[in-house]
Backbone atoms as SQL, in Angstrom:
CREATE TABLE atoms (id INTEGER PRIMARY KEY, chain TEXT, resi INTEGER, resn TEXT, atom TEXT, x REAL, y REAL, z REAL);
INSERT INTO atoms VALUES
  (1, 'A', 1, 'MET', 'N', 43.819, 107.592, 248.136),
  (2, 'A', 1, 'MET', 'CA', 44.055, 106.881, 246.900),
  (3, 'A', 1, 'MET', 'C', 44.143, 107.864, 245.721),
  (4, 'A', 2, 'VAL', 'N', 43.328, 108.904, 245.767),
  (5, 'A', 2, 'VAL', 'CA', 43.350, 109.907, 244.700),
  (6, 'A', 2, 'VAL', 'C', 44.719, 110.589, 244.646),
  (7, 'A', 3, 'GLY', 'N', 45.292, 110.864, 245.806),
  (8, 'A', 3, 'GLY', 'CA', 46.603, 111.497, 245.858),
  (9, 'A', 3, 'GLY', 'C', 47.692, 110.629, 245.245),
  (10, 'A', 4, 'ILE', 'N', 47.595, 109.332, 245.442),
  (11, 'A', 4, 'ILE', 'CA', 48.579, 108.412, 244.875),
  (12, 'A', 4, 'ILE', 'C', 48.466, 108.391, 243.356),
  (13, 'A', 5, 'VAL', 'N', 47.237, 108.307, 242.866),
  (14, 'A', 5, 'VAL', 'CA', 47.038, 108.316, 241.410),
  (15, 'A', 5, 'VAL', 'C', 47.525, 109.647, 240.835),
  (16, 'A', 6, 'ALA', 'N', 47.210, 110.747, 241.516),
  (17, 'A', 6, 'ALA', 'CA', 47.654, 112.066, 241.041),
  (18, 'A', 6, 'ALA', 'C', 49.180, 112.145, 241.004),
  (19, 'A', 7, 'ASP', 'N', 49.837, 111.597, 242.012),
  (20, 'A', 7, 'ASP', 'CA', 51.296, 111.591, 242.042),
  (21, 'A', 7, 'ASP', 'C', 51.849, 110.801, 240.859),
  (22, 'A', 8, 'GLY', 'N', 51.245, 109.658, 240.583),
  (23, 'A', 8, 'GLY', 'CA', 51.665, 108.857, 239.438),
  (24, 'A', 8, 'GLY', 'C', 51.435, 109.573, 238.123),
  (25, 'A', 9, 'VAL', 'N', 50.295, 110.245, 238.008),
  (26, 'A', 9, 'VAL', 'CA', 49.983, 110.993, 236.783),
  (27, 'A', 9, 'VAL', 'C', 50.992, 112.126, 236.586),
  (28, 'A', 10, 'VAL', 'N', 51.355, 112.826, 237.653),
  (29, 'A', 10, 'VAL', 'CA', 52.351, 113.900, 237.547),
  (30, 'A', 10, 'VAL', 'C', 53.679, 113.335, 237.052),
  (31, 'A', 11, 'LYS', 'N', 54.079, 112.185, 237.574),
  (32, 'A', 11, 'LYS', 'CA', 55.327, 111.564, 237.111),
  (33, 'A', 11, 'LYS', 'C', 55.241, 111.218, 235.620),
  (34, 'A', 12, 'VAL', 'N', 54.113, 110.658, 235.212),
  (35, 'A', 12, 'VAL', 'CA', 53.947, 110.293, 233.798),
  (36, 'A', 12, 'VAL', 'C', 53.987, 111.536, 232.915),
  (37, 'A', 13, 'LEU', 'N', 53.284, 112.589, 233.310),
  (38, 'A', 13, 'LEU', 'CA', 53.271, 113.823, 232.511),
  (39, 'A', 13, 'LEU', 'C', 54.657, 114.466, 232.469),
  (40, 'A', 14, 'LEU', 'N', 55.341, 114.494, 233.607),
  (41, 'A', 14, 'LEU', 'CA', 56.691, 115.049, 233.646),
  (42, 'A', 14, 'LEU', 'C', 57.630, 114.212, 232.779),
  (43, 'A', 15, 'GLY', 'N', 57.486, 112.895, 232.853),
  (44, 'A', 15, 'GLY', 'CA', 58.302, 112.015, 232.023),
  (45, 'A', 15, 'GLY', 'C', 58.073, 112.261, 230.545),
  (46, 'A', 16, 'ALA', 'N', 56.813, 112.408, 230.150),
  (47, 'A', 16, 'ALA', 'CA', 56.497, 112.692, 228.744),
  (48, 'A', 16, 'ALA', 'C', 57.094, 114.030, 228.324),
  (49, 'A', 17, 'ALA', 'N', 56.994, 115.029, 229.193),
  (50, 'A', 17, 'ALA', 'CA', 57.560, 116.347, 228.877),
  (51, 'A', 17, 'ALA', 'C', 59.080, 116.254, 228.711),
  (52, 'A', 18, 'PHE', 'N', 59.734, 115.474, 229.564),
  (53, 'A', 18, 'PHE', 'CA', 61.190, 115.319, 229.462),
  (54, 'A', 18, 'PHE', 'C', 61.576, 114.651, 228.143),
  (55, 'A', 19, 'VAL', 'N', 60.830, 113.641, 227.737),
  (56, 'A', 19, 'VAL', 'CA', 61.143, 112.941, 226.489),
  (57, 'A', 19, 'VAL', 'C', 60.869, 113.840, 225.282),
  (58, 'A', 20, 'ILE', 'N', 59.711, 114.482, 225.280),
  (59, 'A', 20, 'ILE', 'CA', 59.321, 115.330, 224.143),
  (60, 'A', 20, 'ILE', 'C', 60.230, 116.556, 224.021),
  (61, 'A', 21, 'GLY', 'N', 60.549, 117.161, 225.151),
  (62, 'A', 21, 'GLY', 'CA', 61.359, 118.379, 225.115),
  (63, 'A', 21, 'GLY', 'C', 62.793, 118.165, 225.544),
  (64, 'A', 22, 'ALA', 'N', 63.327, 116.978, 225.286),
  (65, 'A', 22, 'ALA', 'CA', 64.657, 116.618, 225.785),
  (66, 'A', 22, 'ALA', 'C', 65.740, 117.632, 225.425),
  (67, 'A', 23, 'THR', 'N', 65.790, 118.052, 224.209),
  (68, 'A', 23, 'THR', 'CA', 66.849, 118.963, 223.777),
  (69, 'A', 23, 'THR', 'C', 66.674, 120.347, 224.396),
  (70, 'A', 24, 'ARG', 'N', 65.487, 120.879, 224.282),
  (71, 'A', 24, 'ARG', 'CA', 65.235, 122.230, 224.800),
  (72, 'A', 24, 'ARG', 'C', 65.378, 122.274, 226.333),
  (73, 'A', 25, 'LEU', 'N', 64.769, 121.335, 227.037),
  (74, 'A', 25, 'LEU', 'CA', 64.879, 121.309, 228.498),
  (75, 'A', 25, 'LEU', 'C', 66.300, 120.999, 228.937),
  (76, 'A', 26, 'GLY', 'N', 66.964, 120.108, 228.206),
  (77, 'A', 26, 'GLY', 'CA', 68.358, 119.794, 228.521),
  (78, 'A', 26, 'GLY', 'C', 69.255, 121.017, 228.413),
  (79, 'A', 27, 'ASP', 'N', 69.021, 121.827, 227.380),
  (80, 'A', 27, 'ASP', 'CA', 69.790, 123.063, 227.234),
  (81, 'A', 27, 'ASP', 'C', 69.537, 124.019, 228.405),
  (82, 'A', 28, 'LEU', 'N', 68.286, 124.128, 228.822),
  (83, 'A', 28, 'LEU', 'CA', 67.950, 125.014, 229.950),
  (84, 'A', 28, 'LEU', 'C', 68.601, 124.561, 231.260),
  (85, 'A', 29, 'LEU', 'N', 68.664, 123.245, 231.445),
  (86, 'A', 29, 'LEU', 'CA', 69.229, 122.704, 232.688),
  (87, 'A', 29, 'LEU', 'C', 70.722, 122.405, 232.589),
  (88, 'A', 30, 'GLY', 'N', 71.271, 122.524, 231.397),
  (89, 'A', 30, 'GLY', 'CA', 72.696, 122.261, 231.215),
  (90, 'A', 30, 'GLY', 'C', 73.040, 120.779, 231.254),
  (91, 'A', 31, 'VAL', 'N', 72.119, 119.952, 230.762),
  (92, 'A', 31, 'VAL', 'CA', 72.360, 118.510, 230.741),
  (93, 'A', 31, 'VAL', 'C', 72.163, 117.982, 229.323),
  (94, 'A', 32, 'PRO', 'N', 72.792, 116.865, 229.002),
  (95, 'A', 32, 'PRO', 'CA', 72.629, 116.311, 227.659),
  (96, 'A', 32, 'PRO', 'C', 71.213, 115.771, 227.444),
  (97, 'A', 33, 'ALA', 'N', 70.790, 115.766, 226.197),
  (98, 'A', 33, 'ALA', 'CA', 69.443, 115.298, 225.852),
  (99, 'A', 33, 'ALA', 'C', 69.235, 113.841, 226.256),
  (100, 'A', 34, 'TRP', 'N', 70.283, 113.017, 226.168),
  (101, 'A', 34, 'TRP', 'CA', 70.125, 111.604, 226.531),
  (102, 'A', 34, 'TRP', 'C', 69.736, 111.450, 227.995),
  (103, 'A', 35, 'LEU', 'N', 70.257, 112.329, 228.866),
  (104, 'A', 35, 'LEU', 'CA', 69.902, 112.259, 230.286),
  (105, 'A', 35, 'LEU', 'C', 68.441, 112.662, 230.494),
  (106, 'A', 36, 'MET', 'N', 67.987, 113.640, 229.726),
  (107, 'A', 36, 'MET', 'CA', 66.575, 114.039, 229.801),
  (108, 'A', 36, 'MET', 'C', 65.679, 112.885, 229.354),
  (109, 'A', 37, 'ILE', 'N', 66.076, 112.216, 228.291),
  (110, 'A', 37, 'ILE', 'CA', 65.282, 111.088, 227.786),
  (111, 'A', 37, 'ILE', 'C', 65.295, 109.934, 228.792),
  (112, 'A', 38, 'ALA', 'N', 66.461, 109.616, 229.329),
  (113, 'A', 38, 'ALA', 'CA', 66.549, 108.542, 230.332),
  (114, 'A', 38, 'ALA', 'C', 65.690, 108.863, 231.547),
  (115, 'A', 39, 'SER', 'N', 65.749, 110.106, 231.986),
  (116, 'A', 39, 'SER', 'CA', 64.931, 110.528, 233.123),
  (117, 'A', 39, 'SER', 'C', 63.447, 110.445, 232.787),
  (118, 'A', 40, 'GLY', 'N', 63.093, 110.877, 231.592),
  (119, 'A', 40, 'GLY', 'CA', 61.699, 110.808, 231.165),
  (120, 'A', 40, 'GLY', 'C', 61.175, 109.386, 231.138),
  (121, 'A', 41, 'VAL', 'N', 61.971, 108.477, 230.615),
  (122, 'A', 41, 'VAL', 'CA', 61.566, 107.071, 230.574),
  (123, 'A', 41, 'VAL', 'C', 61.429, 106.516, 231.994),
  (124, 'A', 42, 'ALA', 'N', 62.372, 106.853, 232.865),
  (125, 'A', 42, 'ALA', 'CA', 62.303, 106.397, 234.257),
  (126, 'A', 42, 'ALA', 'C', 61.038, 106.919, 234.938),
  (127, 'A', 43, 'LEU', 'N', 60.705, 108.176, 234.703),
  (128, 'A', 43, 'LEU', 'CA', 59.494, 108.747, 235.288),
  (129, 'A', 43, 'LEU', 'C', 58.233, 108.104, 234.713),
  (130, 'A', 44, 'LEU', 'N', 58.221, 107.824, 233.425),
  (131, 'A', 44, 'LEU', 'CA', 57.088, 107.134, 232.818),
  (132, 'A', 44, 'LEU', 'C', 56.892, 105.753, 233.448),
  (133, 'A', 45, 'ILE', 'N', 57.968, 105.017, 233.613),
  (134, 'A', 45, 'ILE', 'CA', 57.903, 103.687, 234.224),
  (135, 'A', 45, 'ILE', 'C', 57.454, 103.793, 235.679),
  (136, 'A', 46, 'GLY', 'N', 58.124, 104.664, 236.431),
  (137, 'A', 46, 'GLY', 'CA', 57.792, 104.814, 237.850),
  (138, 'A', 46, 'GLY', 'C', 56.357, 105.253, 238.076),
  (139, 'A', 47, 'GLY', 'N', 55.910, 106.242, 237.332),
  (140, 'A', 47, 'GLY', 'CA', 54.537, 106.718, 237.468),
  (141, 'A', 47, 'GLY', 'C', 53.522, 105.671, 237.058),
  (142, 'A', 48, 'GLY', 'N', 53.813, 104.946, 235.981),
  (143, 'A', 48, 'GLY', 'CA', 52.916, 103.891, 235.533),
  (144, 'A', 48, 'GLY', 'C', 52.768, 102.785, 236.568),
  (145, 'A', 49, 'ILE', 'N', 53.874, 102.373, 237.156),
  (146, 'A', 49, 'ILE', 'CA', 53.831, 101.334, 238.187),
  (147, 'A', 49, 'ILE', 'C', 53.109, 101.854, 239.423),
  (148, 'A', 50, 'GLU', 'N', 53.341, 103.096, 239.770),
  (149, 'A', 50, 'GLU', 'CA', 52.660, 103.687, 240.931),
  (150, 'A', 50, 'GLU', 'C', 51.139, 103.630, 240.739),
  (151, 'A', 51, 'ILE', 'N', 50.670, 103.960, 239.562),
  (152, 'A', 51, 'ILE', 'CA', 49.228, 103.927, 239.277),
  (153, 'A', 51, 'ILE', 'C', 48.727, 102.479, 239.244),
  (154, 'A', 52, 'ARG', 'N', 49.489, 101.613, 238.632),
  (155, 'A', 52, 'ARG', 'CA', 49.065, 100.218, 238.463),
  (156, 'A', 52, 'ARG', 'C', 48.860, 99.503, 239.795),
  (157, 'A', 53, 'TYR', 'N', 49.702, 99.761, 240.792),
  (158, 'A', 53, 'TYR', 'CA', 49.658, 99.034, 242.053),
  (159, 'A', 53, 'TYR', 'C', 48.816, 99.719, 243.135),
  (160, 'A', 54, 'VAL', 'N', 48.109, 100.782, 242.797),
  (161, 'A', 54, 'VAL', 'CA', 47.411, 101.568, 243.810),
  (162, 'A', 54, 'VAL', 'C', 46.401, 100.754, 244.625),
  (163, 'A', 55, 'ARG', 'N', 45.759, 99.791, 244.025),
  (164, 'A', 55, 'ARG', 'CA', 44.754, 99.003, 244.747),
  (165, 'A', 55, 'ARG', 'C', 45.323, 97.742, 245.401),
  (166, 'A', 56, 'SER', 'N', 46.555, 97.407, 245.098),
  (167, 'A', 56, 'SER', 'CA', 47.097, 96.149, 245.609),
  (168, 'A', 56, 'SER', 'C', 48.217, 96.321, 246.634),
  (169, 'A', 57, 'ARG', 'N', 48.552, 97.539, 246.966),
  (170, 'A', 57, 'ARG', 'CA', 49.586, 97.781, 247.972),
  (171, 'A', 57, 'ARG', 'C', 49.000, 98.618, 249.104),
  (172, 'A', 58, 'PRO', 'N', 49.464, 98.370, 250.333),
  (173, 'A', 58, 'PRO', 'CA', 48.930, 99.131, 251.478),
  (174, 'A', 58, 'PRO', 'C', 49.224, 100.630, 251.352),
  (175, 'A', 59, 'MET', 'N', 48.279, 101.443, 251.803),
  (176, 'A', 59, 'MET', 'CA', 48.463, 102.899, 251.775),
  (177, 'A', 59, 'MET', 'C', 49.681, 103.307, 252.602),
  (178, 'A', 60, 'ARG', 'N', 49.943, 102.576, 253.663),
  (179, 'A', 60, 'ARG', 'CA', 51.106, 102.878, 254.507),
  (180, 'A', 60, 'ARG', 'C', 52.407, 102.752, 253.712),
  (181, 'A', 61, 'THR', 'N', 52.485, 101.726, 252.882),
  (182, 'A', 61, 'THR', 'CA', 53.667, 101.539, 252.029),
  (183, 'A', 61, 'THR', 'C', 53.813, 102.711, 251.070),
  (184, 'A', 62, 'TYR', 'N', 52.715, 103.072, 250.422),
  (185, 'A', 62, 'TYR', 'CA', 52.737, 104.205, 249.502),
  (186, 'A', 62, 'TYR', 'C', 53.161, 105.480, 250.224),
  (187, 'A', 63, 'THR', 'N', 52.586, 105.715, 251.387),
  (188, 'A', 63, 'THR', 'CA', 52.887, 106.944, 252.130),
  (189, 'A', 63, 'THR', 'C', 54.370, 107.035, 252.455),
  (190, 'A', 64, 'ARG', 'N', 54.925, 105.959, 252.954),
  (191, 'A', 64, 'ARG', 'CA', 56.360, 105.956, 253.289),
  (192, 'A', 64, 'ARG', 'C', 57.231, 106.187, 252.056),
  (193, 'A', 65, 'LEU', 'N', 56.913, 105.492, 250.971),
  (194, 'A', 65, 'LEU', 'CA', 57.703, 105.655, 249.753),
  (195, 'A', 65, 'LEU', 'C', 57.575, 107.064, 249.180),
  (196, 'A', 66, 'MET', 'N', 56.373, 107.624, 249.223),
  (197, 'A', 66, 'MET', 'CA', 56.166, 108.970, 248.687),
  (198, 'A', 66, 'MET', 'C', 56.896, 110.014, 249.537),
  (199, 'A', 67, 'ILE', 'N', 56.895, 109.843, 250.854),
  (200, 'A', 67, 'ILE', 'CA', 57.622, 110.776, 251.723),
  (201, 'A', 67, 'ILE', 'C', 59.119, 110.702, 251.431),
  (202, 'A', 68, 'ALA', 'N', 59.650, 109.495, 251.310),
  (203, 'A', 68, 'ALA', 'CA', 61.080, 109.341, 251.015),
  (204, 'A', 68, 'ALA', 'C', 61.419, 109.924, 249.649),
  (205, 'A', 69, 'TYR', 'N', 60.593, 109.630, 248.650),
  (206, 'A', 69, 'TYR', 'CA', 60.837, 110.127, 247.291),
  (207, 'A', 69, 'TYR', 'C', 60.795, 111.655, 247.266),
  (208, 'A', 70, 'ASP', 'N', 59.755, 112.232, 247.825),
  (209, 'A', 70, 'ASP', 'CA', 59.610, 113.688, 247.793),
  (210, 'A', 70, 'ASP', 'C', 60.667, 114.395, 248.631),
  (211, 'A', 71, 'SER', 'N', 61.081, 113.782, 249.738),
  (212, 'A', 71, 'SER', 'CA', 62.166, 114.366, 250.548),
  (213, 'A', 71, 'SER', 'C', 63.465, 114.390, 249.754),
  (214, 'A', 72, 'GLY', 'N', 63.756, 113.286, 249.097),
  (215, 'A', 72, 'GLY', 'CA', 64.947, 113.237, 248.248),
  (216, 'A', 72, 'GLY', 'C', 64.876, 114.230, 247.109),
  (217, 'A', 73, 'TRP', 'N', 63.686, 114.393, 246.539),
  (218, 'A', 73, 'TRP', 'CA', 63.473, 115.343, 245.448),
  (219, 'A', 73, 'TRP', 'C', 63.795, 116.762, 245.912),
  (220, 'A', 74, 'VAL', 'N', 63.277, 117.135, 247.078),
  (221, 'A', 74, 'VAL', 'CA', 63.511, 118.489, 247.613),
  (222, 'A', 74, 'VAL', 'C', 64.997, 118.686, 247.902),
  (223, 'A', 75, 'LEU', 'N', 65.610, 117.722, 248.572),
  (224, 'A', 75, 'LEU', 'CA', 67.028, 117.862, 248.915),
  (225, 'A', 75, 'LEU', 'C', 67.914, 117.924, 247.672),
  (226, 'A', 76, 'THR', 'N', 67.599, 117.118, 246.681),
  (227, 'A', 76, 'THR', 'CA', 68.381, 117.136, 245.447),
  (228, 'A', 76, 'THR', 'C', 68.166, 118.428, 244.677),
  (229, 'A', 77, 'ALA', 'N', 66.938, 118.917, 244.663),
  (230, 'A', 77, 'ALA', 'CA', 66.666, 120.200, 243.992),
  (231, 'A', 77, 'ALA', 'C', 67.432, 121.326, 244.683),
  (232, 'A', 78, 'LEU', 'N', 67.448, 121.324, 246.009),
  (233, 'A', 78, 'LEU', 'CA', 68.207, 122.344, 246.742),
  (234, 'A', 78, 'LEU', 'C', 69.702, 122.226, 246.472),
  (235, 'A', 79, 'ALA', 'N', 70.210, 121.006, 246.462),
  (236, 'A', 79, 'ALA', 'CA', 71.634, 120.813, 246.179),
  (237, 'A', 79, 'ALA', 'C', 71.967, 121.298, 244.768),
  (238, 'A', 80, 'GLY', 'N', 71.122, 120.973, 243.802),
  (239, 'A', 80, 'GLY', 'CA', 71.344, 121.433, 242.426),
  (240, 'A', 80, 'GLY', 'C', 71.296, 122.945, 242.324),
  (241, 'A', 81, 'LEU', 'N', 70.346, 123.545, 243.023),
  (242, 'A', 81, 'LEU', 'CA', 70.227, 125.007, 243.015),
  (243, 'A', 81, 'LEU', 'C', 71.453, 125.661, 243.646),
  (244, 'A', 82, 'LEU', 'N', 71.903, 125.132, 244.765),
  (245, 'A', 82, 'LEU', 'CA', 73.102, 125.687, 245.411),
  (246, 'A', 82, 'LEU', 'C', 74.325, 125.546, 244.515),
  (247, 'A', 83, 'MET', 'N', 74.448, 124.418, 243.847),
  (248, 'A', 83, 'MET', 'CA', 75.577, 124.220, 242.936),
  (249, 'A', 83, 'MET', 'C', 75.519, 125.228, 241.788),
  (250, 'A', 84, 'ALA', 'N', 74.337, 125.425, 241.244),
  (251, 'A', 84, 'ALA', 'CA', 74.177, 126.372, 240.140),
  (252, 'A', 84, 'ALA', 'C', 74.484, 127.793, 240.585),
  (253, 'A', 85, 'ARG', 'N', 74.036, 128.155, 241.772),
  (254, 'A', 85, 'ARG', 'CA', 74.299, 129.509, 242.281),
  (255, 'A', 85, 'ARG', 'C', 75.776, 129.762, 242.511),
  (256, 'A', 86, 'ARG', 'N', 76.520, 128.699, 242.786),
  (257, 'A', 86, 'ARG', 'CA', 77.965, 128.836, 242.998),
  (258, 'A', 86, 'ARG', 'C', 78.751, 128.703, 241.704),
  (259, 'A', 87, 'GLY', 'N', 78.047, 128.641, 240.596),
  (260, 'A', 87, 'GLY', 'CA', 78.723, 128.619, 239.304),
  (261, 'A', 87, 'GLY', 'C', 79.029, 127.242, 238.750),
  (262, 'A', 88, 'SER', 'N', 78.633, 126.201, 239.449),
  (263, 'A', 88, 'SER', 'CA', 78.894, 124.851, 238.959),
  (264, 'A', 88, 'SER', 'C', 77.882, 124.490, 237.877),
  (265, 'A', 89, 'SER', 'N', 78.341, 123.802, 236.882),
  (266, 'A', 89, 'SER', 'CA', 77.450, 123.362, 235.814),
  (267, 'A', 89, 'SER', 'C', 76.834, 122.002, 236.125),
  (268, 'A', 90, 'ALA', 'N', 77.163, 121.418, 237.277),
  (269, 'A', 90, 'ALA', 'CA', 76.691, 120.077, 237.616),
  (270, 'A', 90, 'ALA', 'C', 75.336, 120.070, 238.326),
  (271, 'A', 91, 'GLY', 'N', 74.784, 121.229, 238.649),
  (272, 'A', 91, 'GLY', 'CA', 73.515, 121.285, 239.363),
  (273, 'A', 91, 'GLY', 'C', 72.384, 120.582, 238.637),
  (274, 'A', 92, 'GLY', 'N', 72.262, 120.826, 237.355),
  (275, 'A', 92, 'GLY', 'CA', 71.224, 120.176, 236.560),
  (276, 'A', 92, 'GLY', 'C', 71.437, 118.679, 236.464),
  (277, 'A', 93, 'GLU', 'N', 72.691, 118.272, 236.365),
  (278, 'A', 93, 'GLU', 'CA', 72.996, 116.851, 236.283),
  (279, 'A', 93, 'GLU', 'C', 72.659, 116.129, 237.582),
  (280, 'A', 94, 'VAL', 'N', 72.918, 116.778, 238.706),
  (281, 'A', 94, 'VAL', 'CA', 72.579, 116.182, 240.000),
  (282, 'A', 94, 'VAL', 'C', 71.068, 115.982, 240.092),
  (283, 'A', 95, 'TRP', 'N', 70.324, 117.023, 239.758),
  (284, 'A', 95, 'TRP', 'CA', 68.872, 116.948, 239.853),
  (285, 'A', 95, 'TRP', 'C', 68.295, 115.933, 238.870),
  (286, 'A', 96, 'MET', 'N', 68.787, 115.950, 237.647),
  (287, 'A', 96, 'MET', 'CA', 68.280, 115.011, 236.649),
  (288, 'A', 96, 'MET', 'C', 68.730, 113.577, 236.956),
  (289, 'A', 97, 'GLY', 'N', 69.878, 113.436, 237.554),
  (290, 'A', 97, 'GLY', 'CA', 70.318, 112.103, 237.983),
  (291, 'A', 97, 'GLY', 'C', 69.346, 111.516, 238.999),
  (292, 'A', 98, 'TYR', 'N', 68.898, 112.349, 239.925),
  (293, 'A', 98, 'TYR', 'CA', 67.895, 111.895, 240.894),
  (294, 'A', 98, 'TYR', 'C', 66.594, 111.547, 240.189),
  (295, 'A', 99, 'GLN', 'N', 66.200, 112.388, 239.234),
  (296, 'A', 99, 'GLN', 'CA', 64.961, 112.146, 238.492),
  (297, 'A', 99, 'GLN', 'C', 65.034, 110.856, 237.670),
  (298, 'A', 100, 'THR', 'N', 66.226, 110.380, 237.426),
  (299, 'A', 100, 'THR', 'CA', 66.400, 109.137, 236.678),
  (300, 'A', 100, 'THR', 'C', 66.416, 107.934, 237.614),
  (301, 'A', 101, 'ALA', 'N', 67.128, 108.028, 238.711),
  (302, 'A', 101, 'ALA', 'CA', 67.287, 106.881, 239.619),
  (303, 'A', 101, 'ALA', 'C', 66.107, 106.690, 240.573),
  (304, 'A', 102, 'ALA', 'N', 65.582, 107.759, 241.125),
  (305, 'A', 102, 'ALA', 'CA', 64.560, 107.644, 242.175),
  (306, 'A', 102, 'ALA', 'C', 63.259, 106.990, 241.711),
  (307, 'A', 103, 'PRO', 'N', 62.722, 107.323, 240.534),
  (308, 'A', 103, 'PRO', 'CA', 61.475, 106.658, 240.138),
  (309, 'A', 103, 'PRO', 'C', 61.631, 105.151, 239.952),
  (310, 'A', 104, 'ILE', 'N', 62.805, 104.731, 239.491),
  (311, 'A', 104, 'ILE', 'CA', 63.054, 103.294, 239.310),
  (312, 'A', 104, 'ILE', 'C', 63.161, 102.614, 240.677),
  (313, 'A', 105, 'ALA', 'N', 63.854, 103.255, 241.612),
  (314, 'A', 105, 'ALA', 'CA', 63.947, 102.703, 242.968),
  (315, 'A', 105, 'ALA', 'C', 62.562, 102.644, 243.617),
  (316, 'A', 106, 'PHE', 'N', 61.783, 103.712, 243.477),
  (317, 'A', 106, 'PHE', 'CA', 60.421, 103.766, 244.010),
  (318, 'A', 106, 'PHE', 'C', 59.601, 102.611, 243.445),
  (319, 'A', 107, 'ALA', 'N', 59.650, 102.433, 242.124),
  (320, 'A', 107, 'ALA', 'CA', 58.874, 101.379, 241.470),
  (321, 'A', 107, 'ALA', 'C', 59.326, 99.995, 241.929),
  (322, 'A', 108, 'ALA', 'N', 60.627, 99.785, 242.036),
  (323, 'A', 108, 'ALA', 'CA', 61.141, 98.485, 242.467),
  (324, 'A', 108, 'ALA', 'C', 60.691, 98.160, 243.888),
  (325, 'A', 109, 'LEU', 'N', 60.756, 99.133, 244.776),
  (326, 'A', 109, 'LEU', 'CA', 60.306, 98.918, 246.147),
  (327, 'A', 109, 'LEU', 'C', 58.807, 98.672, 246.211),
  (328, 'A', 110, 'LEU', 'N', 58.066, 99.347, 245.380),
  (329, 'A', 110, 'LEU', 'CA', 56.614, 99.165, 245.347),
  (330, 'A', 110, 'LEU', 'C', 56.255, 97.770, 244.828),
  (331, 'A', 111, 'VAL', 'N', 56.925, 97.329, 243.780),
  (332, 'A', 111, 'VAL', 'CA', 56.675, 95.994, 243.239),
  (333, 'A', 111, 'VAL', 'C', 57.048, 94.928, 244.268),
  (334, 'A', 112, 'ALA', 'N', 58.143, 95.150, 244.990),
  (335, 'A', 112, 'ALA', 'CA', 58.617, 94.171, 245.976),
  (336, 'A', 112, 'ALA', 'C', 57.783, 94.171, 247.259),
  (337, 'A', 113, 'ALA', 'N', 57.009, 95.219, 247.497),
  (338, 'A', 113, 'ALA', 'CA', 56.211, 95.317, 248.722),
  (339, 'A', 113, 'ALA', 'C', 55.142, 94.229, 248.757),
  (340, 'A', 114, 'THR', 'N', 54.802, 93.833, 249.955),
  (341, 'A', 114, 'THR', 'CA', 53.757, 92.830, 250.149),
  (342, 'A', 114, 'THR', 'C', 52.416, 93.384, 249.697),
  (343, 'A', 115, 'SER', 'N', 51.687, 92.577, 248.959),
  (344, 'A', 115, 'SER', 'CA', 50.383, 93.035, 248.475),
  (345, 'A', 115, 'SER', 'C', 49.361, 93.011, 249.598),
  (346, 'A', 116, 'ILE', 'N', 48.300, 93.752, 249.441),
  (347, 'A', 116, 'ILE', 'CA', 47.222, 93.785, 250.425),
  (348, 'A', 116, 'ILE', 'C', 46.600, 92.399, 250.544),
  (349, 'A', 117, 'ARG', 'N', 46.407, 91.729, 249.429),
  (350, 'A', 117, 'ARG', 'CA', 45.787, 90.404, 249.425),
  (351, 'A', 117, 'ARG', 'C', 46.636, 89.423, 250.229),
  (352, 'A', 118, 'THR', 'N', 47.952, 89.441, 250.011),
  (353, 'A', 118, 'THR', 'CA', 48.835, 88.541, 250.745),
  (354, 'A', 118, 'THR', 'C', 48.783, 88.845, 252.231),
  (355, 'A', 119, 'THR', 'N', 48.769, 90.109, 252.594),
  (356, 'A', 119, 'THR', 'CA', 48.715, 90.514, 253.991),
  (357, 'A', 119, 'THR', 'C', 47.396, 90.072, 254.621),
  (358, 'A', 120, 'SER', 'N', 46.286, 90.293, 253.954),
  (359, 'A', 120, 'SER', 'CA', 44.986, 89.912, 254.513),
  (360, 'A', 120, 'SER', 'C', 44.847, 88.393, 254.568),
  (361, 'A', 121, 'ASP', 'N', 45.413, 87.667, 253.591),
  (362, 'A', 121, 'ASP', 'CA', 45.392, 86.204, 253.629),
  (363, 'A', 121, 'ASP', 'C', 46.174, 85.682, 254.828),
  (364, 'A', 122, 'ALA', 'N', 47.315, 86.299, 255.097),
  (365, 'A', 122, 'ALA', 'CA', 48.129, 85.882, 256.239),
  (366, 'A', 122, 'ALA', 'C', 47.399, 86.142, 257.555),
  (367, 'A', 123, 'ARG', 'N', 46.724, 87.272, 257.664),
  (368, 'A', 123, 'ARG', 'CA', 45.953, 87.579, 258.871),
  (369, 'A', 123, 'ARG', 'C', 44.817, 86.594, 259.053),
  (370, 'A', 124, 'ALA', 'N', 44.169, 86.215, 257.974),
  (371, 'A', 124, 'ALA', 'CA', 43.073, 85.253, 258.045),
  (372, 'A', 124, 'ALA', 'C', 43.589, 83.899, 258.534),
  (373, 'A', 125, 'LYS', 'N', 44.759, 83.471, 258.061),
  (374, 'A', 125, 'LYS', 'CA', 45.340, 82.205, 258.509),
  (375, 'A', 125, 'LYS', 'C', 45.699, 82.270, 259.979),
  (376, 'A', 126, 'ASP', 'N', 46.282, 83.413, 260.409),
  (377, 'A', 126, 'ASP', 'CA', 46.667, 83.572, 261.815),
  (378, 'A', 126, 'ASP', 'C', 45.440, 83.541, 262.724),
  (379, 'A', 127, 'SER', 'N', 44.356, 84.166, 262.325),
  (380, 'A', 127, 'SER', 'CA', 43.170, 84.214, 263.169),
  (381, 'A', 127, 'SER', 'C', 42.465, 82.853, 263.192),
  (382, 'A', 128, 'ALA', 'N', 42.678, 82.003, 262.182),
  (383, 'A', 128, 'ALA', 'CA', 42.063, 80.677, 262.142),
  (384, 'A', 128, 'ALA', 'C', 42.730, 79.711, 263.104),
  (385, 'A', 129, 'HIS', 'N', 43.980, 80.000, 263.444),
  (386, 'A', 129, 'HIS', 'CA', 44.719, 79.091, 264.349),
  (387, 'A', 129, 'HIS', 'C', 44.423, 79.392, 265.750);
């Protein structure tokens, strides 16, 4: 549970950094400030929802979502790095695009996941029959 909260806190802190330093970080990554701000807001939302649902969603759900999110993060970072090394200016945009879309997808899947209470209530009904 501590790892999940820490993951959410990292997303929130990264999101705040993206919003606060949008222009400077955008210049470093070669992306417009609006994309940095959009990504920051997405990370703030995603991290906040991740922290909020920590006690009401199964750890298995969190584990699967975190593995998928982090795998996508690594692959997108590698793709962005390879693009940058080959002289493309789109590497930062690819990476920041992922940073914008993935936290929202993560949060939506987490919100849509069955709660622990609903799961335990269903098991209790099944065992009563």
